[in-house]
C-alpha positions in Angstrom: -20.4 -12.8 -9.3 -16.8 -13.5 -8.5 -14.7 -14.9 -11.3 -13.9 -18.7 -11.1 -10.4 -18.1 -9.8 -11.5 -16.3 -6.7 -11.7 -18.1 -3.4 -13.9 -16.0 -1.2 -15.0 -16.6 2.3 -17.7 -14.1 3.4 -19.0 -13.8 6.9 -22.4 -12.2 6.7 -23.7 -9.9 8.0 -20.8 -8.8 10.2 -20.1 -5.1 9.9 -17.0 -3.4 11.2 -17.3 0.3 12.2 -14.0 2.3 12.0 -13.8 5.2 14.4 -11.2 7.7 13.0 -9.7 10.8 14.5 -11.9 11.3 17.5 -10.4 12.9 20.5 -12.1 13.0 23.9 -12.6 16.5 25.2 -12.1 16.9 28.9 -14.7 18.7 30.9 -14.0 21.6 33.2 -11.5 20.9 36.0 -13.2 20.3 39.4 -13.3 23.1 41.8 -10.4 22.9 44.2 -10.1 24.1 47.8 -13.1 24.6 50.2 -15.2 27.5 51.4 -13.4 29.3 54.4 -15.1 28.9 57.8 -17.6 31.5 58.8 -16.3 34.5 60.7 -18.2 36.5 63.3 -18.2 40.2 64.1 -17.3 40.8 67.8 -20.0 41.7 70.3 -22.2 43.5 70.9 -23.7 42.1 67.6 -25.7 39.0 68.6 -25.5 37.0 65.4 -22.5 35.8 63.4 -22.2 37.3 59.9 -20.7 35.0 57.2 -17.9 36.3 55.2 -18.4 36.9 51.5 -17.9 33.7 49.4 -14.8 33.3 47.4 -15.2 33.8 43.6 -15.2 30.6 41.6 -12.0 29.7 39.8 -11.9 30.5 36.1 -13.1 27.8 33.7 -10.1 26.6 31.7 -10.4 26.9 27.9 -11.4 23.9 26.0 -8.5 21.9 24.7 -7.6 22.4 21.0 -8.4 19.5 18.8 -6.3 18.8 15.7 -8.2 19.3 12.5 -9.6 16.1 10.9 -9.8 15.0 7.3 -13.0 15.9 5.6 -15.9 13.8 7.0 -17.1 11.4 4.4 -20.7 11.2 3.4 -21.2 7.6 2.3 -24.0 7.3 -0.3 -26.2 4.3 -0.6 -25.9 3.1 -4.2 -28.9 3.1 -6.5 -27.4 0.7 -9.0 -24.8 -2.1 -9.1 -22.6 0.0 -11.4 -18.8 0.3 -11.0 -17.1 3.5 -12.1 -13.4 3.5 -12.8 -11.6 6.8 -12.2 -8.1 6.9 -13.9 -5.7 9.7 -15.1 -6.1 8.7 -18.7 -5.5 12.3 -19.9 -2.4 12.8 -17.8 0.9 13.5 -19.6 2.8 11.6 -16.9 0.5 8.7 -16.1 -1.8 8.3 -19.1 0.0 5.2 -20.5 -0.1 3.5 -17.1 -3.8 4.3 -16.6 -4.5 2.9 -20.1 -2.9 -0.4 -19.1 -5.0 -0.6 -16.0 -8.1 0.2 -17.9 -7.3 -2.5 -20.5 -6.9 -5.1 -17.8 -10.0 -4.1 -16.0 -12.2 -4.3 -19.1 -10.6 -7.6 -20.1 -11.8 -9.1 -16.8 -15.2 -7.4 -17.0 -15.7 -8.8 -20.5 -14.7 -12.3 -19.3 -17.4 -12.0 -16.6 -20.0 -10.6 -19.0 -20.1 -7.4 -16.9 -19.0 -4.6 -19.2 -22.6 -3.1 -19.2 -22.3 -2.2 -15.6 -18.9 -0.6 -15.8 -17.8 2.8 -17.1 -14.6 4.9 -17.0 -14.0 8.6 -16.2 -10.7 9.8 -17.3 -9.0 13.0 -16.1 -5.9 15.1 -16.7 -3.2 16.1 -14.2 -4.5 17.9 -11.1 -8.1 17.1 -12.0 -8.8 14.1 -9.8 -11.4 15.9 -7.6 -13.8 16.9 -10.4 -13.5 13.4 -11.9 -14.2 11.8 -8.5 -17.2 14.1 -7.9 -18.6 13.1 -11.3 -18.3 9.5 -10.4 -19.9 10.0 -7.0 -22.8 11.8 -8.7 -23.7 8.6 -10.5 -24.2 7.0 -7.1 -22.5 3.7 -8.1 -22.1 0.7 -6.0 -18.3 1.2 -6.1 -15.6 3.6 -7.4 -12.3 2.0 -8.5 -9.4 4.4 -8.3 -7.5 6.7 -8.3 -4.2 5.2 -9.4 -1.4 7.5 -8.1 -0.4 8.0 -4.5 -0.9 11.8 -4.6 -4.4 11.4 -6.1 -5.4 8.9 -3.5 -4.2 11.2 -0.7 -6.1 14.1 -2.3 -9.4 12.2 -2.6 -9.2 10.9 1.0 -8.5 14.3 2.3 -10.7 16.6 0.2 -13.6 14.5 -1.3 -16.3 14.3 1.5 -19.0 12.9 -0.9 -17.5 9.4 -1.2 -19.2 6.2 -2.3 -17.6 2.9 -1.4 -14.1 3.0 -3.0 -11.3 0.6 -4.0 -8.2 2.8 -4.3 -5.4 1.4 -6.5 -2.6 2.8 -4.4 -1.7 3.6 -0.8 -0.6 6.6 1.1 3.0 7.2 2.2 2.3 7.4 5.9 0.4 4.1 6.4 -2.5 5.8 8.1 -5.8 4.0 8.6 -8.3 4.1 5.7 -11.7 5.9 6.2 -14.9 3.9 6.3 -16.0 2.2 3.1 -12.5 2.7 1.5 -10.4 -0.3 0.4 -6.9 -0.3 -1.1 -5.1 -2.6 -3.5 -1.5 -1.5 -4.3 1.0 -2.8 -6.7 3.8 -1.5 -4.5 7.4 -2.4 -3.7 6.6 -2.4 0.0 4.6 -5.7 -0.4 7.5 -7.3 -2.3 10.1 -6.1 0.2 8.1 -7.5 3.2 7.8 -10.9 1.4 11.5 -11.0 0.6 12.4 -10.1 4.2 10.4 -13.1 5.4 12.1 -15.3 2.8 15.6 -14.1 3.9 14.8 -15.0 7.5 13.5 -18.4 6.5 16.7 -18.9 4.4 18.7 -18.7 7.7 20.1 -15.2 7.0 21.2 -13.4 10.2 23.3 -10.5 9.0 22.6 -8.3 5.9 24.2 -5.4 4.1 22.4 -3.3 1.5 23.7 -1.5 -1.6 21.2 1.2 -2.7 21.0 3.8 -5.5 19.4 7.2 -5.0 16.3 6.3 -7.1 13.2 7.0 -5.0 11.7 3.6 -5.8 14.8 1.8 -4.7 15.0 3.8 -1.5 11.4 2.9 -0.7 12.2 -0.8 -1.3 15.2 -0.6 1.0 13.3 1.1 3.8 10.4 -1.3 3.6 12.7 -4.3 3.6 14.6 -2.9 6.6 11.4 -2.2 8.5 10.0 -5.7 8.0 13.4 -7.3 8.8 14.0 -5.4 12.0 10.3 -5.7 13.1 10.8 -9.5 13.0 13.8 -9.2 15.2 16.6 -9.0 12.6 19.8 -7.1 13.3 20.2 -3.6 11.8 21.3 -3.7 8.1 24.6 -2.2 7.1 23.9 0.4 4.4 26.2 1.3 1.4 25.4 3.8 -1.3 25.8 2.6 -4.9 28.3 4.6 -6.9 29.3 3.3 -10.4 32.8 4.6 -10.0 35.1 1.5 -10.2 37.4 2.8 -7.5 34.4 3.3 -5.1 33.1 -0.2 -6.0 36.6 -1.6 -5.3 36.6 -0.1 -1.8 33.1 -1.6 -1.3 34.4 -5.0 -2.3 37.3 -4.9 0.2 34.9 -3.7 2.9 32.5 -6.5 2.3 35.3 -9.0 2.1 36.7 -7.9 5.5 33.2 -8.0 7.1 31.1 -10.4 5.0 27.4 -10.5 5.7 25.2 -13.6 5.3 23.4 -12.0 2.4 23.2 -8.7 0.4 20.2 -6.5 -0.4 20.6 -5.0 -3.9 18.5 -1.9 -4.4 19.3 -0.7 -7.9 17.6 -0.7 -11.3 18.1 -3.3 -14.0 20.6 -1.2 -15.8 23.0 -1.0 -12.8 22.4 -4.5 -11.4 25.0 -6.4 -13.3 27.8 -3.9 -12.5 26.9 -3.8 -8.8 26.6 -7.6 -8.6 30.1 -8.1 -10.0 31.6 -6.4 -6.9 29.6 -8.3 -4.3 31.0 -11.3 -2.5 29.5 -14.8 -3.0 26.2 -15.5 -1.2 22.5 -14.9 -1.5 21.3 -11.6 -3.0 17.8 -10.2 -2.7 16.6 -7.5 -5.0 13.6 -5.4 -6.1 11.1 -6.6 -8.7 12.6 -4.4 -11.5 16.1 -6.0 -11.3 15.5 -8.2 -14.3 13.3 -6.0 -16.4 14.2 -6.0 -20.1 17.5 -8.0 -19.6 18.7 -10.5 -22.2 19.6 -14.1 -21.1 23.2 -13.2 -21.4 22.8 -10.2 -19.1 20.8 -12.3 -16.7 23.7 -14.7 -16.4 25.5 -11.8 -14.6 22.8 -11.9 -12.0 23.1 -15.6 -11.2 21.5 -16.4 -7.8 19.6 -13.1 -7.4 16.2 -13.5 -5.7 13.3 -11.2 -6.4 9.5 -11.0 -6.4 7.4 -11.1 -9.6 3.6 -11.3 -10.2 2.0 -14.6 -11.5 0.8 -12.8 -14.6 4.5 -12.6 -15.8 5.9 -15.8 -14.2 3.3 -18.3 -15.3 1.2 -17.2 -18.3 -0.2 -20.7 -18.7 -1.7 -20.8 -15.2 -5.3 -22.1 -15.7 -6.7 -19.4 -13.4 -5.3 -16.7 -15.7 -5.3 -18.4 -19.1 -8.8 -17.3 -19.9 -7.8 -13.6 -20.0 -6.2 -12.1 -23.2 -2.6 -11.2 -22.9 -1.8 -7.5 -22.7 1.1 -7.6 -25.2 2.1 -4.1 -24.1 5.9 -4.7 -24.6 6.9 -3.5 -21.2 6.9 -5.4 -17.9 5.9 -2.4 -16.0 2.8 -1.9 -18.1 2.1 -5.6 -18.0 2.1 -5.4 -14.2 -0.4 -2.6 -14.4 -2.6 -4.6 -16.8 -2.6 -7.4 -14.2 -3.6 -4.8 -11.6 -6.6 -4.0 -13.7 -7.6 -7.7 -13.9 -7.5 -8.0 -10.1 -9.2 -4.6 -9.6 -12.3 -6.0 -11.4 -12.2 -9.3 -9.5 -12.1 -7.5 -6.2 -14.5 -4.7 -7.3 -17.1 -7.3 -8.4 -17.1 -8.5 -4.8 -17.0 -5.2 -3.0 -19.9 -3.8 -5.1 -22.3 -6.1 -3.2 -24.7 -4.3 -0.8 -22.9 -5.9 2.1 -19.2 -6.5 1.1 -17.5 -9.7 2.2 -15.7 -9.5 5.6 -13.0 -11.9 4.4 -11.5 -12.2 0.9 -8.7 -14.6 -0.3 -7.9 -14.5 -4.0 -5.2 -16.0 -6.2 -5.0 -13.2 -8.6 -2.9 -12.0 -11.5 -0.7 -9.8 -9.2 -0.3 -12.5 -6.4 -2.3 -14.0 -3.6 -4.5 -11.3 -2.2 -5.8 -11.2 1.4 -8.2 -8.6 2.9 -6.7 -7.2 6.1 -8.7 -5.7 9.0 -7.4 -2.3 7.9 -9.3 -2.9 4.5 -6.0 -3.0 2.6 -5.2 -6.0 0.6 -1.9 -7.8 1.4 -0.3 -9.1 -1.8 2.2 -11.9 -2.0 3.8 -12.4 -5.4 6.1 -15.3 -6.3 9.7 -15.4 -5.4 12.0 -16.0 -8.4 15.7 -16.7 -8.7 17.9 -16.1 -11.7 19.6 -19.3 -12.7 21.6 -20.0 -15.9 20.3 -16.9 -17.7 16.6 -17.5 -16.8 14.2 -16.5 -14.1 12.7 -19.6 -12.4 10.5 -20.2 -9.4 12.6 -20.1 -6.3 12.7 -23.3 -4.2 14.3 -23.2 -0.8 16.6 -26.1 -1.7 18.2 -23.9 -4.3 
């Protein structure tokens, strides 16, 4: 059963079939031309003799079809079990996976459902054997994998696939195979939400200041894509360089051509320095901009707007108060703990024999909505830094 904080609307028994990667093969080309008129042999032969028929044109070769991803064999579950597949033994992602596992089992315990859940951990580059072991149990649902690379590997190379809730998304935005859902704690969701907020704030022109960190570049690209898709003008881009002389040139350039607002795509350790060289006006930034900063350092980011998850912005929310706090000492790990909480809430719904066609959930990571693509849109809460504190952003501010 869904936890009390879920608002679920299910349309039963509507099923949506996804047709992926099929290409129509053209048949042979029709014969062109016509048979030549009959000819006759001159007298004295009494009857006309038809000429030999023309040979038929060669049949064109069949068109080449691009290779498709491995066809999935969707098993019918024999139990209501949920198996969680996480890189718990990975040297790179083990700590992150443990945070997700802790959140998942905290939610399962609150729902008295720990008996129907189990975890399969794996090391680096071992996702396929772990996923195969999970599939062999014929569960109602597999939750995982966690990293982007592992999700892509499973979708491409694991043909024996039960219904799955992946905890990340691919880089190319391609459609998900049948019976696969995706919940991602990604900067792309936050960037799209901030782009809508900037438009609603009346912003018309934007400039961005971006570091070379991959996460910040992804945030910038996602914001720009959402902004321009909604009709916004192209964003002027500047590369962040901590050299004071370069920052001085940036300040003069922005003063000469001031935008309505700035997009700040740098980490928390660089944010205060970068902000000090920006002109007055609204500043939108990624979720990590305030991570680990003291109130005094937050004062240097006055007016910066960013997206945060409810689990960190409002711990006393009645919908979340019944879950134990993670107390992991790191906002990144706390976000992953919240991802585990929401993964169980959604997994408990998707493990039904016929999963809901529509899902709306006020979760620990934000408001979750099931899209027709079977991905979950996630809207966090927009915060603003004011007087050394992060507070909920109100448009009047």
